[in-house]
C-alpha positions in Angstrom: -15.2 -19.0 4.6 -17.5 -16.4 2.5 -16.5 -13.3 1.7 -17.3 -9.8 0.6 -14.4 -8.1 -0.9 -14.0 -4.8 -2.0 -11.5 -3.2 -4.0 -10.7 0.2 -5.3 -8.2 2.6 -6.3 -8.1 6.6 -7.0 -4.8 8.3 -8.3 -3.9 11.3 -6.1 -4.2 13.8 -9.4 -5.7 13.9 -12.6 -2.6 14.5 -14.3 -0.7 12.1 -13.7 -0.9 8.1 -13.9 -1.9 5.8 -10.9 0.7 4.2 -9.7 -1.3 1.9 -6.8 -2.8 -1.6 -8.4 -5.2 -3.5 -6.1 -6.4 -6.7 -7.1 -8.5 -10.1 -5.7 -9.6 -13.5 -6.5 -12.4 -15.6 -4.3 -9.1 -15.9 -2.0 -6.0 -14.1 -2.1 -5.7 -10.0 -2.7 -2.5 -8.0 -3.3 -1.8 -4.2 -3.7 1.1 -2.1 -4.5 2.5 0.8 -4.2 4.9 2.3 -6.7 7.7 4.2 -6.4 8.1 7.0 -9.0 9.5 9.9 -7.8 9.2 13.3 -8.9 8.8 13.1 -12.9 12.5 15.6 -12.7 14.5 12.6 -11.3 15.4 10.1 -14.4 14.1 6.4 -13.7 16.7 4.3 -16.4 13.5 2.9 -18.0 11.9 3.6 -20.9 8.5 2.2 -18.8 7.3 3.7 -16.0 6.5 3.0 -12.6 3.3 2.3 -13.6 4.3 -0.3 -16.0 6.0 -1.9 -13.4 3.2 -2.0 -10.9 0.6 -3.8 -13.5 3.0 -6.2 -14.6 4.4 -7.7 -11.2 0.9 -7.4 -9.7 -1.2 -9.3 -12.4 1.6 -11.8 -11.6 1.3 -11.9 -7.8 -2.5 -12.0 -7.9 -2.4 -15.1 -10.8 0.3 -17.2 -8.9 -1.0 -17.1 -5.6 -4.0 -18.3 -7.2 -2.5 -21.1 -9.1 0.1 -22.0 -6.9 -1.1 -22.4 -3.1 2.2 -24.4 -2.6 4.7 -21.7 -2.6 5.6 -19.7 0.0 4.2 -15.8 -0.4 8.0 -15.1 -0.6 8.3 -17.5 -3.3 5.8 -15.8 -5.0 6.9 -12.6 -4.7 10.5 -13.7 -5.7 9.8 -15.4 -8.9 7.2 -12.1 -9.8 11.1 -9.2 -9.4 12.4 -11.7 -11.5 10.0 -13.1 -14.2 8.7 -8.3 -14.8 13.0 -8.0 -14.4 13.4 -10.0 -17.0 11.0 -8.4 -19.5 12.5 -4.8 -19.6 16.4 -6.2 -18.8 18.0 -4.9 -21.9 15.6 -2.2 -22.5 16.5 -0.5 -19.6 19.3 0.8 -16.8 18.3 -1.9 -14.1 21.0 -0.6 -12.2 19.3 3.1 -12.6 19.0 4.5 -9.1 15.4 5.6 -10.2 15.0 2.1 -11.7 11.0 0.9 -11.2 9.9 -0.3 -7.5 7.3 -1.0 -5.6 5.7 -1.5 -2.0 3.9 -5.0 -1.8 1.1 -6.0 0.4 -0.3 -9.3 -0.3 -3.0 -11.9 1.1 -4.4 -15.1 1.2 -6.5 -17.6 2.3 -4.8 -21.6 3.1 -4.4 -24.2 5.1 -7.2 -22.8 7.4 -5.1 -19.7 8.0 -5.5 -16.0 6.6 -1.7 -15.1 5.6 -0.2 -11.8 4.9 3.4 -10.7 3.1 4.0 -6.4 3.6 6.8 -5.3 2.2 7.4 -1.7 2.4 5.1 0.9 4.0 1.8 0.3 3.4 -0.6 -1.9 5.3 -2.2 -4.9 6.4 -5.2 -4.7 9.3 -6.9 -7.7 10.2 -9.4 -7.7 12.7 -10.5 -11.1 14.3 -12.6 -11.9 17.6 -8.9 -11.4 19.7 -8.8 -7.7 18.5 -6.8 -5.9 16.0 -3.2 -7.0 14.0 -1.9 -4.0 12.4 1.5 -4.7 10.5 3.5 -1.8 8.2 6.6 -2.4 7.5 7.9 1.5 8.4 11.6 0.9 8.0 12.1 3.2 5.1 11.1 5.5 8.3 14.9 5.5 9.0 16.7 6.2 5.6 17.3 9.7 5.3 15.3 11.2 8.6 17.3 15.0 8.4 16.2 15.1 4.7 12.6 14.1 5.2 12.7 16.9 8.2 14.0 19.6 5.8 11.2 18.8 3.4 8.3 18.6 6.1 9.3 22.0 7.0 8.2 23.8 3.8 5.2 24.4 2.4 3.7 21.4 -0.2 3.2 22.6 -3.6 6.2 24.7 -3.6 9.3 24.9 -5.2 11.1 24.8 -2.1 9.2 22.1 -1.4 10.5 20.2 -4.0 13.5 20.7 -4.7 14.0 19.3 -0.4 12.2 16.4 -1.9 13.9 15.7 -5.2 16.9 15.1 -2.7 15.0 13.3 0.1 14.2 10.5 -2.7 17.3 11.0 -4.1 18.7 9.4 -1.2 16.2 7.4 -0.2 17.4 5.6 -3.6 20.5 5.2 -3.0 19.7 3.0 0.6 17.2 0.7 -1.3 17.9 -2.6 -0.6 20.7 -2.5 1.0 22.0 -3.6 4.2 21.2 0.0 6.6 18.8 1.1 4.5 15.2 -0.7 3.7 13.5 -3.1 1.4 11.1 -3.3 -1.4 10.3 -4.8 -4.6 12.6 -3.7 -8.0 14.9 -5.9 -9.3 16.9 -7.7 -6.1 14.2 -11.0 -5.8 16.0 -11.3 -2.3 14.3 -8.5 -1.1 10.9 -10.2 -1.0 12.7 -12.8 1.9 13.0 -9.2 3.8 9.7 -9.0 4.2 7.5 -9.2 6.9 4.8 -11.8 6.6 2.8 -13.9 8.9 -0.5 -15.6 9.6 -3.8 -15.8 11.6 -6.4 -18.6 12.3 -8.8 -18.1 8.6 -12.0 -18.9 11.0 -11.1 -16.6 13.3 -10.7 -13.7 10.9 -14.1 -11.4 10.8 -12.1 -8.3 8.1 -9.3 -6.9 6.4 -8.0 -4.6 5.1 -4.8 -4.4 2.9 -4.1 -0.1 2.3 -1.7 1.8 1.0 0.7 4.6 2.6 -2.4 7.2 0.6 -5.4 5.7 2.2 -3.6 5.4 5.4 -3.9 9.3 5.9 -7.1 8.3 7.3 -5.4 7.5 10.6 -2.2 9.7 10.3 -4.3 12.6 10.3 -6.7 11.8 13.1 -9.9 11.5 11.1 -10.5 7.4 12.7 -9.3 4.4 14.1 -8.7 1.5 12.2 -11.2 0.0 13.0 -13.6 2.8 12.3 -11.8 2.8 8.8 -12.8 -0.9 8.1 -16.4 -0.3 9.7 -16.6 3.1 7.0 -15.6 0.3 4.6 -18.3 -1.9 5.3 -21.7 0.4 5.4 -20.0 2.8 2.8 -17.3 1.4 0.8 -14.1 2.7 -0.3 -15.0 6.3 -1.6 -15.8 7.4 1.2 -12.9 6.9 3.1 -11.2 7.9 0.0 -13.7 11.2 0.3 -12.6 11.9 3.7 -9.0 12.0 2.4 -9.4 13.9 -0.1 -11.3 16.5 2.4 -8.5 16.7 4.4 -5.3 17.2 2.1 -7.5 19.9 0.9 -8.3 21.6 4.1 -4.5 21.1 4.4 -2.9 22.5 1.2 0.2 23.5 2.1 1.2 20.5 4.6 1.2 22.9 7.7 -1.1 20.7 9.8 0.2 16.7 8.2 3.3 17.7 6.7 3.8 15.2 3.9 5.4 13.8 0.7 2.7 14.8 -1.8 0.0 17.1 -1.8 -1.9 14.2 -2.6 -1.3 10.7 -3.2 -2.4 7.9 -5.0 -5.4 5.8 -2.9 -6.1 2.2 -2.5 -7.5 -0.4 -0.8 -8.9 -4.2 -1.0 -11.2 -5.3 1.4 -11.9 -8.2 3.0 -15.7 -9.2 5.0 -16.9 -12.4 6.7 -19.9 -12.9 5.4 -22.6 -15.6 7.3 -26.0 -16.7 6.6 -26.9 -14.5 9.7 -25.8 -11.6 7.3 -23.3 -9.0 8.7 -23.4 -9.5 12.6 -20.2 -8.3 14.0 -21.2 -4.8 12.8 -22.7 -2.2 15.0 -24.1 -0.6 11.4 -26.8 2.0 13.7 -24.0 2.8 16.2 -21.7 3.4 13.7 -24.0 5.4 11.3 -24.6 7.5 14.0 -21.3 8.6 15.1 -20.3 9.2 11.8 -23.3 11.4 11.6 -22.7 13.2 14.1 -18.9 13.6 13.2 
């Protein structure tokens, strides 16, 4: 099946390295959203989160392209083990702040469109039967009281930052622990806690891998999942990113949309099925009218 694949990422701040990774091959894709945390908090790693997500993301993408017989959890587990070996001995991998990342993987295999989600990013798949939306929100059940305190304070203030540090500290203590949540870091077994699934490939119209910075589009009420995907089809990732940035700037203190960071890194990998008759499943005229009116 012919697929147009769009890949895009943008840092949340000009003065801070992008902690996301997005990449694609003709039949596979990966998106990582690194968990760096506040700069005041120690990590135990001399390399940092951007290094970690690039090392892991590149390996996952390569292994999906060369090892179709291996399952997505097996590929992720091997990638975690390999990258851990790269900085074991030079970094304290037992430190709570050791680099970690959310992972979303997708590929075509054996007539199926397979996916894996580990952490609070999202995969959205549109088929002829409707939408499948998969997000791993187990992290939301961790440190809920600390989250409420943080979100009650104006974003960008010293009080909010202090509350965020307390919140992230507790999150880190419960990372990859029973009763906590699971993410890619140093323990390969975390890969087998991921949400996985597949849909028949011949029914896929489009699919999107979205970081939690990008899912602010729906969380802020800027549009539905289907509208987000249609904007990606018609205008590309920059249009989605622009709408998110406009909303963030309109609510700098987080009063309307409470959040940990005023602006977040945004990333997307978007697949659209291309047939000989073009993009037959997209009503461009109707979409353009709705978006112009908005």
